[in-house]
N, C-alpha and C positions, 0 to 999 in steps of 0.2 A: 700466239705461240702454238695453238693447236693446229692452225692451218699450215704453219711452217713444218711441224712434225709430220703432218699428213702428206705434204708434197715432197718432203726431203728426207724422210726417215731412212731410206736405203742409202743415200749418200752419207748421211751423218753416221750411220752404223758402220759403213765401210771405212770412213775416215777414222773412226775410233780404233778399229782394228789396225789400220795403217800406222796411226800415231803410236799405238801400243808397241808395234814391232819396231818402229824407229826409236822410240824411247828406250827400249831394251838394248838395242845395238850400241847406242852411244855409251851407256854405262857399262854394259857387259864387256866391251872391248877394253875399256880402261882396267877393269878387274882382271880379265884374262891376260892382258899384257903384263901386269905385275906378276901373275903366276908363271908366265913364260920367261920372266927375267928381263923384259924390255925396260929401258931407262925412260924417264920422262921426255928426254930429247928425242928418242926414237918414236915414242907415242905421239909426239907433236906432229911428226910427218903424217902419221896415220890419221889423226883427228883433223888436221888442216885440209887433207884431201877432200873431205866431205864438202867443205865450204867452197873449195875450188870447183868441184863438180856442180854444186848448186848454182854458183854464179854463172858457170858456163851454160847450165840448163836454162836459166832465165833468158839467155840471149839466143838460144838455138831452138828450143822446143816450139816456139811460136811458128816457125817455118814448117816444122814437122806436122803441127796441127792443121795448118792450112793445106798441106799436101795430101795427107791421108785421113784427117778427121780425128775428132776427140776419142771415139771408141777404140780405134786401133792404137792410137798413141797410149792411151791409158792402159790397155791390156798389155801392150808390149813392155811398158815401163814397169808395171807392177810385177810382171813375170820375171824381169831382170832383177828386181829387188829381191824377190823370193829366192832366186838362184844365188845371188851374191851372199845372202845371209847364210846359206848352207856352206858355201865355199870358205867362209871365215874359219869354219871348224876343220876344213880339210888339211890346212897346213898353217902353223903359227909362224908366218913369214911376214916381215914388215912390208916388203914390196907387194906381196899379194894383198895384204890388208889395206894398204894405201890405195891400190888399184880398185879394190872393191868399194872402199869408202868413196872414191872419186865417182864410181859408177852409181852408187846409191844416192849421193848428193845430186847428181845430174837427173836421176830418175824422179826423185822426190820433188825437184823443182817443177818438172813437167806434170807430175801427179797433182800438185797443188794448183797449178794453172787450170787443169781440166776440171778438177773438183770445184774450185771456186767459181769458174765460169758457169758450171751447171747450177750451182747454188744461186748465183745471181740471176740466171735466166728463169729459175723456178720461183723467184720471189717477186712480189709486187712492191710498188713504192711505199705502200702502207706497212709492210712487214719485213722489208729488206734489212732494217737495222736489227730487228729481233733475230732474223735468220743468221746474220753475221755474228751476233753475240752468242747464239746457241752453237754455231760452228766453232767459235773460239773456245767455248766451254768444253765441247766435245774433244777438241784437240788436247786441251790441258788435262782433262780427265784421262785420256788415253795415255799420255806421257806419265802421269802420276801413277796410274794403274800398272804401267810397265815396270816400275821400280819394285812393286810387290811381287811380280812374277819372277823376278831375279832370285827369289828365295826358295823357289820350288824345286830346284835341282842344283847340282854342283857346277859352278862356272868353269871348272877344269874339264868338264865332259862335253858331250855333243847335244844334250837334251835341250838346253836353252836356245841354242842356235836353230834347232828344229822347230821349237815353239815359235820363234820369230818368223821363220819362213812360212809356217802354216798360217799364222795370223795374217800375213800379207796375201797369201794365196786365197784365203777365205774372204778377204776384204773386198775384192772387186766383184765377187759374185752378186751381192745385193745391188751394187751400183749398175752393173751391166745388164741385170735382169729387170731393172726398173723400166717403167713404161715412159719415163720422161724423155723427150727428144733431146738429141745433142744440140747444144747452143751454138750460135755463130761466134766466131772469134775475131776480134778487131784489135789492132794495136794503136796506140796513141803516138803523137809526135814526141820526139825526144828533145831534151834540153842538155846542152853541153855542161860538163862539170865546171868549167870556168864561169859560165852564166849562173849556175846554181850557187857557186861560192860567193859571187858578187851579191846575189840576192840574200843569202843567209849563211854567213861564215860560221855562226854557231851551230846551225843545223848540220853543216857538213862535218865540222870537227867533232861534234857530239856524236853523230851517227857513226863515224869511223871508229871512235873510241868504244862506242857501245857494241860494235861488231866484235871487238876483242873481248869485251865482257861476256857477250853471248857465247862466243866460242869457248871461253873458259868454263862457264856454268853448264853448257850443254855437252861439251866434249871432255874437258880436262878435269872436271870435278871428281870423276871416278878415279882418275890417275892420282889426283891429290889424296883421295881417301886411301888408295893402295899404299902410297908413299908414307902416309901417316900411320899405317898399320891398322886401319879400321876393318871390321868384319864386313861381310857381304851385306848383312842386314843393316848395319850402320851406314854403309855407303849408299845403299838404295834409299834409306830414310832421308839422308842428307840431300840427295838429288831431288827427291820428291818434295821436300819442304821448299826448295828453291822455286819450283813451279807453282806450288800452292800459294806461296807469298805473292807471286806475280798475278795469279788468278784473283786473289782476295783484294789486292790493292789497286787493280786496274781502274775500276769505276770510281772509287773515292778520289784518286789522284786526277782522273779525267774531269770529274765534276769541279774540283777546286781550281784546276788549271784554266777553265773557261771563265773564271771570275777574278783573275788576277794577272799581273805581268808574268808570262810564262817563264821568263828568264829567272825570276825569283824562285819559282818552283823548281826549275832545272838546277839552279845553283844550290838550293837547299837540299834537294834529294841527293845530288852527287856529293855534296859536302858531308852529309850524313853517312852515305855509303863509304866515302873515303875514311872518315873517322872510325866507322865500325870495322872495316877490314884492316886498317892500320893497327887498331887495338888487338884484333885477332892475330896479327903478325907478331906483336910484342908479347901478348899473353895468349898463347894458343888455347882455344876453348876445348873442353872435354867433350865426350860423345854426346852428352845431353844439351849442353849450351850450343854445340855446333848446329843443332837443329834450329834453334832460334836465330842464329847468325845466318843460316841458309835461307830461312823464311824472309828475313829482312833484306838480304841481298836480292832475292827474287822480287820482293816488293818494290825495290828501287829500280832494278834493271829492266824488267819486262815493261812496265808502263812508260819508261823513259823513251822508248822507241817511238811510240805514238805521240808522246809529248813533243819530241823533236820535229816530227812531221807536222804537227799542229802549229808549232812555232814558225816553221818555214812557210806554211800556208798563209800565215798572217800577212806576209809580204807579197803574196801572189794573187793574180786574178784567178777566178774559178777555172777558166779554161786552161791555165798553165799548171794546175795542181797535179794532174795525172802525169805530165811530163817530168815534173820535179820528183815525184814519187819514184819513178824509174831510176833517176840519178841517185837519190838517197839509198835505194836498194843496192845499187852497184857499189857505192861508197861503203855501206855497211858490210857487204860481202868482202871487200878488200881488207877491212879491219878484222873480219872473222878469219880470213886466210892467214894473216900475219900473226894473229893472237897466239895460237898454240905454240909457234916457234919461240916467241918471247917467253911465254910462261914455262915451256919445257926447259929452256936455258936457265931461267931463274930457279926452277925447282931442282935442277941438277946442281946448281951452285949453292943454293940456300937450303935445300931440303923442302919439306912440305910447306913451310912458311912462305916460300916464293909464290904460292898460289894467291894468298891474301895480299901480299905486297904488290903483286901485279894489278889486282883489282883496285887497291888503294891508289896506285899511281894513275890509273885511267880515270877513276872517279874524281880524283883531285884535279887532274888536268881539265876536265870538263867544268868543274866548279869554278876554278880560277878563270878560265876563258869566258864563262858565262858572266861573271862579275865584270870582267874587262869589257865585254860587249855592251854591258849596260851603260858604260861611260861613253860609248861611241855613237849611239843613236837612241832616240826615244822609242818607247813601246808603242804598238799600234793602238788606236782608240778602241775602247771597249766595244763599241758597236760595229767596228770594222773587223775585229779579230775573227779568225776562223774557229770552228768548233773542233773539239778533241775527237779524232777518229779511233775507235776501239779496234786495234790491230796488234798482232803479235810479231816479234822479230823474224819468225820463220815464214811469214806470209809471202805470197807471190805478188807480183804487180797487180794482178786482178783483184785480190782481196784489199790491197791498199787503195786502189781506185774506188772500189765499192764503198769502203769505209769512209773515204773522203767525201764521196757523193752523199752518203747518209749524214755525215757530220755537217755538210753545207746546208742540206735541207733542214736539219734541226735548227741550225743557226738562223736561217731565213725565217722559219716559223716563229722562233723566239722574238726576232726583230719585229715581225709583223704584229705579234701579240702585244709587244711593248708599245708600238706605234698606235695600235687601236686603243690601248689603255690610256695613253697620253691624250688621244683625241677625245675620249669620253670625259676626261678630267677637265679639258678646256671647255 
């Protein structure tokens, strides 16, 4: 871990600032939208634009990197994000906000690709897993810290938007001043969505539904809080607990999923999530119990992304995993784009309870489909199954590929150790 910090401290520090800024904007816009009188349906357009931009960025930024290089792409994208954060406060206009969210989503897709390529290049086979875990922790800490910063100024003013912009502006200084060379960038072959669905129907359906869940928790949670009449401190605490739950539950769920039929884990987690959110729809929690609900929702949703990737990998050869990850990322993005529109409509029709009803429907869909798929084919043999890749829903294709490589190495090492132990016993 010390070697990872020594080699990558500038990148990790810069990414913490970047994620703090990004974490602030998602929650702040939901709060400010309520102050400006925007309806949930209007805010759905704004929130959805981020995921459309992100999905576009994952398809376009690779060509930009190949043409002008990592450093120029990173500098340009970070500068555009800083400018967009300031422009949010210039005019409370739905069209402007949606355009800026589209731009910010596009830029963050490229920033993740550049940063994660740098991290991968600066790591060795021995510490790549630790580097990725530390990177994930830094991202989550940045997002969680962002919620606390929302309480330092009035969201109806300009100060919070300025803080967001400054954080992003400062973030790329340590990265660009680092002595680490820019890494080469290579893309992998692609797999068609039809091929991917034939290989893993549950992986595709689950990833699409999870995109909607992620869009709800990352973008529309603050809109929900505003509709429910929560204070700024209560909304920020609710959003923070969602990410805290994802951070705490990631490793235990990953450990358990490597030792059982993953479909059972997927069905159990989503059934629990559906029951929890349906209960919250019927008996809306108060401000304190809402924090527990948020923690548990995050604990189900965040690890589920990596769990679905691992399940899909169970039916793939090692050489096809990277191609499949790109397809799953695209499917997840489609779900994230459509999610805010559905939840915005539900919240307009049902009030704040539509937020939990939407989550309950998506979790329940995945749970039922997972049980159905268990009747259609057998699970892979324990020795054949892939290992759980520690990765977040907002990861770029680079991070997903690195996580899969690390997971495969760990699985191979475990198999070799088991074979050696069996040989000794004989």
